[in-house]
N, C-alpha and C positions, 0 to 999 in steps of 0.2 A: 367605802369612802369615795368622794367625788372631788374633783378640782374644778374651780371656775377661775376665770381671768377677767378682770374688769377692763373698762375702756381706758384706764390709766396706764396700761401697758405701753412701754416705750420700745419693746422689741430688742432688748439688750442681749438676749440669748442665754442669760445666766441659768434660767430654769431648764432650758433644753440641755445645757452642759451638765447640770446637776442631776437631772432625772429625765433622760431621753426616752424612757419607757412611757412617760406620761405627757411630756410637753414637746412642742415643736414650734419654731417660728414659721408661720404660714406665708402664703403669697402676698398678704397685705402688709407684711413686715412687722407683725405683732405675734406674740405667742398665743397658742391655743392648746387646750387639752386634746390629746389624740386618742384617748380611751374614755369610755363612759364611766367605768369604775376603775379606781386605782388598784392595781394588783397588790396583793398582800406583801409581796417581797419588795415593792417599790414605795410603800407608805412612808418609811422614814426619809427617803431621799426626796419624795414629793413635799413633805413637810419642811425639809431643809430648804428646798427651792422657795417655798412660800415665805419662810422666815428670813431669807436673804434677798428677796426681791427688793431692788432699790426704790421702787415706788409703791410697795405693798399692794400690788395688783392681784396677787394670787390668794385664793381662799381654798383651804382643804378642810372638808367636813365629812 
């Protein structure tokens, strides 16, 4: 599985708080995936971050 974040990201940090194994707010003030592939043990929390993103900027596939 992979995570992508669209330009709609507002940098609220919810994804980083929910799944720090996969997401971090970068120097630009918006979130970015920090791994190429989501680790198996983080798939549920990565999906939770996507489901709860206030601007629906996260895609997990």
